[in-house]
C-alpha positions in Angstrom: 159.4 52.1 -78.9 156.6 50.4 -80.9 158.1 51.6 -84.2 161.5 49.9 -83.8 162.0 46.4 -85.1 161.6 43.6 -82.6 162.7 40.0 -83.2 159.8 38.5 -81.4 157.3 40.5 -83.6 159.1 39.2 -86.7 159.1 35.7 -85.4 155.4 35.9 -84.7 154.7 37.0 -88.2 156.6 34.1 -89.5 154.7 31.7 -87.3 151.4 33.0 -88.5 152.4 32.5 -92.1 153.7 29.0 -91.4 151.2 27.6 -88.9 147.4 27.9 -89.5 146.7 27.0 -85.9 148.3 30.2 -84.7 146.1 32.2 -87.1 143.0 30.4 -86.0 143.8 31.2 -82.4 144.2 34.9 -83.2 141.1 34.9 -85.3 138.9 33.5 -82.5 140.3 35.8 -79.9 138.2 39.0 -80.3 141.3 40.8 -79.4 141.8 43.9 -77.3 145.5 43.3 -77.2 148.0 40.6 -78.0 151.3 39.6 -76.4 154.2 37.2 -77.2 156.6 36.1 -74.5 160.0 34.6 -74.7 160.1 31.8 -72.2 163.8 31.2 -72.7 164.4 34.9 -71.8 161.4 35.7 -69.5 162.2 39.4 -69.2 161.6 39.8 -72.9 158.1 40.2 -74.4 156.2 41.9 -77.2 152.9 43.7 -76.6 150.7 45.0 -79.4 149.7 48.6 -79.6 146.1 47.8 -78.6 147.4 46.0 -75.5 148.6 49.3 -74.2 145.8 51.6 -75.5 143.2 49.4 -73.9 145.0 50.2 -70.6 145.3 53.9 -71.4 149.0 54.0 -72.2 150.9 55.4 -75.1 152.4 52.3 -76.9 155.4 54.4 -78.1 156.4 55.0 -74.5 156.0 51.4 -73.2 158.9 49.0 -73.3 158.7 45.4 -74.6 159.5 44.0 -71.1 157.6 41.6 -69.0 157.8 43.8 -65.9 155.9 46.6 -67.8 152.6 44.7 -67.6 153.4 42.8 -64.4 153.7 46.1 -62.5 150.1 47.1 -63.4 148.3 43.9 -62.9 146.5 43.0 -59.6 149.0 41.1 -57.5 146.5 38.3 -56.7 145.5 38.0 -60.3 149.2 37.8 -61.3 149.6 34.9 -58.9 146.6 33.2 -60.5 148.0 33.8 -64.0 151.4 32.3 -63.1 149.7 29.3 -61.5 147.6 28.7 -64.7 150.7 29.3 -66.8 152.6 26.5 -65.0 149.7 24.1 -65.4 149.4 24.9 -69.1 153.1 24.4 -69.7 153.0 21.0 -67.8 149.8 19.9 -69.5 148.8 21.4 -72.9 145.2 20.3 -72.3 144.9 22.6 -69.4 143.7 26.0 -70.8 145.5 29.2 -70.0 142.3 31.2 -69.6 141.5 33.5 -66.7 140.0 36.9 -65.8 142.5 39.4 -64.4 142.4 43.1 -63.4 144.8 45.7 -64.7 145.2 49.2 -63.4 144.4 51.7 -66.1 146.6 54.8 -66.4 143.8 56.9 -64.9 143.6 54.7 -61.9 140.5 52.8 -62.8 140.2 49.0 -63.1 140.2 47.3 -66.4 138.8 43.7 -66.4 140.6 41.5 -69.0 140.0 38.0 -70.1 143.5 36.7 -70.7 144.0 33.6 -72.9 147.2 32.1 -74.0 148.9 29.3 -75.9 152.3 27.8 -75.3 154.5 27.4 -78.4 156.6 24.3 -78.0 159.8 23.0 -79.7 160.3 19.6 -81.3 160.8 18.1 -77.8 157.5 19.5 -76.5 159.2 22.1 -74.3 157.5 25.5 -74.1 159.7 28.2 -75.6 157.2 31.0 -76.3 153.8 32.0 -75.0 151.3 33.7 -77.2 148.4 35.6 -75.6 145.3 37.5 -76.4 143.3 40.0 -74.3 139.6 40.7 -74.3 138.3 43.8 -72.5 135.3 42.7 -70.4 135.1 45.8 -68.2 131.6 46.8 -69.5 130.3 43.3 -68.7 131.8 43.5 -65.1 130.3 46.9 -64.5 126.9 45.7 -65.7 127.2 42.7 -63.4 128.0 45.1 -60.5 125.0 47.3 -61.3 122.8 44.3 -61.5 124.0 43.0 -58.2 123.4 46.4 -56.6 119.8 46.5 -58.1 119.2 43.0 -56.8 120.3 44.1 -53.3 118.0 47.1 -53.4 115.1 44.9 -54.7 115.8 42.4 -52.0 115.7 45.1 -49.3 112.5 46.6 -50.8 110.9 43.2 -50.8 111.9 42.6 -47.2 110.4 45.9 -46.3 107.2 45.0 -48.1 107.1 41.6 -46.4 107.6 43.1 -43.0 104.8 45.6 -43.7 102.5 42.8 -44.9 103.3 40.8 -41.8 102.7 43.7 -39.4 99.5 44.8 -41.1 98.0 41.3 -41.3 99.1 40.6 -37.7 97.6 43.8 -36.3 94.3 43.4 -38.2 93.8 39.9 -36.9 92.6 41.1 -33.5 89.7 43.3 -34.8 88.7 40.7 -37.3 88.6 38.0 -34.6 86.4 40.4 -32.5 84.1 41.0 -35.5 83.7 37.2 -36.1 83.0 36.6 -32.4 80.4 39.4 -32.3 78.6 38.1 -35.5 78.6 34.6 -34.1 77.1 35.8 -30.8 74.6 38.0 -32.6 73.5 35.1 -34.9 72.9 33.0 -31.8 71.0 35.7 -29.9 68.6 37.1 -32.5 68.1 34.0 -34.7 64.5 33.7 -33.5 63.8 37.4 -33.6 64.4 38.1 -37.3 62.7 36.8 -40.5 64.2 34.5 -43.1 65.6 37.5 -45.2 67.3 38.8 -42.1 68.8 35.4 -41.3 70.2 35.2 -44.9 71.8 38.6 -44.6 73.3 37.8 -41.2 74.6 34.5 -42.6 76.2 36.3 -45.5 77.9 38.8 -43.1 79.1 35.9 -40.9 80.5 34.0 -43.9 82.3 37.1 -45.2 83.8 37.7 -41.8 85.1 34.2 -41.6 86.6 34.4 -45.1 88.3 37.6 -44.1 89.7 36.0 -41.1 91.0 33.1 -43.2 92.5 35.4 -45.8 94.3 37.5 -43.2 95.7 34.4 -41.6 96.9 33.3 -45.1 98.6 36.6 -45.7 100.3 36.4 -42.3 101.6 33.0 -43.1 102.8 34.0 -46.6 104.5 37.1 -45.2 106.1 35.2 -42.4 107.7 32.8 -44.9 110.2 35.4 -46.1 110.8 37.1 -42.7 113.6 37.0 -40.1 116.0 34.7 -42.0 118.0 34.0 -38.9 115.2 32.3 -36.9 115.4 28.9 -38.5 118.4 26.8 -39.5 118.7 23.6 -41.5 118.5 20.4 -39.6 118.6 16.7 -40.5 115.3 14.9 -40.3 113.5 11.9 -41.7 110.8 12.7 -44.3 108.9 9.5 -43.4 108.5 10.8 -39.8 107.6 14.2 -41.1 104.8 12.8 -43.3 103.5 10.8 -40.3 103.1 14.1 -38.5 101.4 15.6 -41.5 99.1 12.6 -41.7 98.1 13.1 -38.1 97.4 16.8 -38.6 95.2 16.1 -41.7 93.5 13.0 -40.3 90.0 14.6 -40.2 90.4 15.8 -43.8 91.6 12.4 -44.9 88.7 10.7 -43.3 86.1 13.2 -44.6 87.5 12.6 -48.1 87.6 8.8 -47.6 91.0 9.1 -49.1 94.0 6.7 -49.1 97.4 8.3 -48.6 100.2 6.2 -50.2 103.7 7.3 -49.1 106.9 6.0 -50.8 110.0 5.3 -48.7 111.3 8.8 -48.2 114.9 9.9 -47.5 116.4 11.8 -44.6 117.4 15.3 -45.7 119.0 18.4 -44.3 116.5 21.2 -44.8 114.2 23.6 -43.0 111.9 21.3 -41.2 108.9 23.5 -40.4 108.6 25.0 -43.9 109.0 21.5 -45.4 106.2 20.2 -43.2 104.0 23.1 -44.3 104.9 22.4 -47.9 103.7 18.8 -47.8 100.7 19.6 -45.7 99.6 22.3 -48.2 100.1 20.0 -51.2 98.2 17.0 -49.6 95.4 19.3 -48.3 95.1 20.7 -51.8 94.8 17.2 -53.3 92.1 16.3 -50.8 90.2 19.5 -51.4 90.0 19.1 -55.2 88.9 15.5 -55.2 86.2 14.3 -57.5 82.6 14.4 -56.2 81.7 10.9 -57.5 81.0 8.9 -54.4 82.1 5.7 -56.2 85.5 7.2 -57.0 88.1 6.5 -54.3 90.5 9.4 -53.7 94.1 8.4 -53.7 97.0 10.7 -52.9 100.5 9.4 -53.6 103.8 10.9 -52.3 107.0 9.7 -54.2 110.6 10.7 -54.1 113.7 9.9 -56.3 117.3 11.0 -56.1 118.5 13.5 -58.8 122.0 14.6 -59.7 122.0 17.5 -57.2 119.5 16.5 -54.6 116.0 15.0 -54.4 112.8 15.2 -56.4 109.5 14.8 -54.6 106.0 14.5 -56.0 102.5 14.6 -54.6 100.0 13.1 -57.1 96.2 12.7 -56.9 93.3 11.4 -59.0 91.1 14.4 -58.5 89.4 16.9 -60.7 92.7 18.1 -62.3 93.0 21.4 -64.2 93.5 22.7 -67.8 96.7 24.1 -69.2 95.6 27.7 -68.7 95.0 27.1 -65.0 98.4 25.4 -64.6 100.1 28.6 -65.7 98.5 30.6 -62.9 98.3 28.1 -60.1 101.2 29.4 -58.1 100.2 33.0 -58.2 99.3 34.6 -54.9 95.5 34.9 -54.3 94.9 32.7 -57.3 91.4 31.2 -57.1 90.9 29.0 -60.2 87.8 27.1 -59.0 84.4 28.1 -57.7 85.0 29.9 -54.4 81.6 28.9 -53.1 82.4 25.3 -53.7 86.1 25.2 -52.6 87.3 27.0 -49.6 90.7 28.7 -49.4 92.5 32.0 -49.7 94.6 31.4 -52.8 97.9 31.5 -50.9 98.6 27.8 -50.3 100.4 27.0 -53.5 102.1 30.4 -53.6 103.5 29.6 -50.1 104.6 26.2 -51.4 106.5 27.9 -54.3 108.2 30.3 -51.8 109.4 27.4 -49.6 110.7 25.4 -52.5 112.6 28.4 -54.0 114.0 29.2 -50.6 115.6 25.8 -50.7 117.1 26.5 -54.2 114.6 24.2 -56.0 111.7 24.6 -58.3 108.1 23.4 -58.3 105.8 22.6 -61.2 102.5 20.9 -61.9 101.3 18.4 -64.5 97.6 17.9 -64.7 94.8 16.5 -66.9 91.1 17.6 -66.3 89.1 14.9 -64.5 92.2 12.6 -64.2 94.2 14.4 -61.5 97.3 16.4 -60.8 101.0 15.8 -60.0 102.9 18.5 -58.2 106.7 18.0 -58.4 109.4 19.9 -56.5 113.1 19.6 -56.1 115.3 20.1 -53.1 119.0 20.6 -54.2 121.6 19.7 -51.6 123.2 22.5 -49.6 121.4 25.4 -51.3 119.0 26.3 -48.6 118.6 29.8 -47.2 117.2 30.3 -43.7 113.7 31.6 -43.5 111.0 31.8 -40.8 107.5 30.3 -41.2 105.1 28.9 -38.7 104.3 25.2 -38.8 
């Protein structure tokens, strides 16, 4: 049937010769098929050979009738195509452009990007419809494979998180016992051993306490991604939340002789306990890495501003700061970029901050200058928060 003369095909050829816009449309289409539809006689249409070969059919056996393609398109997608067709006919600025599914002759699904352009008479009435097909099946299959791999990776990550949680939870008991025994031993035999013995015992005691702190940090980090159903979003006032954090950190603030300056903060809908942990970690980090100069007053400032899709918070300090190389590594788990003997910690605090922020669909970054201070900024987009579980 493809070899016989067709009036619509001849008419299309004439249009291409007479109207450069038609040629430009075809040229930009990357075509895997083309069609031309008579809107005055909707049962009539012309489909190119590649239109049918893309779908596995012999063009010579396929009629130039609208129901030929309508019978093999997904019914829901056909409804979408007709809805867009009507909008395009009513308003030329509305694009006729959608992704639809066709049934291949072998039964498989062919994903097609279908674009079209209404041809109008002198009165602006649509009388023909010119369309182009682009086969995007390979892209859709790649997307499906990627989604499957993402699901598997998420499951593997959850399994690893659960293992880390269980392992760190189970080991806390023996470590606590070890720390207690070393503390008791230090107290009991302090006067029975020489100075070298005291130094060795002090080193063992310090190592045990660091191990306890590290295990606790791993437990908190693992808990962050665990049991997603345990916590739900709630509305809360960030000013009230910061007041709680200030109370919890009162001893650290006094020890640092620091001033905490808090902007007027909004009420948000988020995960309250993780958000509290986020602010507490960032403020504690600012207090820890303050300058040692006694004459230098430590100031930590918390600001917030609205952005197009949510809120942007920042925690700034005037501490020791960091260089660019350190900024690239600061959010890595177990990252210790300063002298461990001078600054306590397990290297998980900022990694935990990043996990909390990303769980809320936001991002976190740092801007810093050595000996001038650091500014940690994070965003909380509206309505993009997944439930997680984390201890406060």
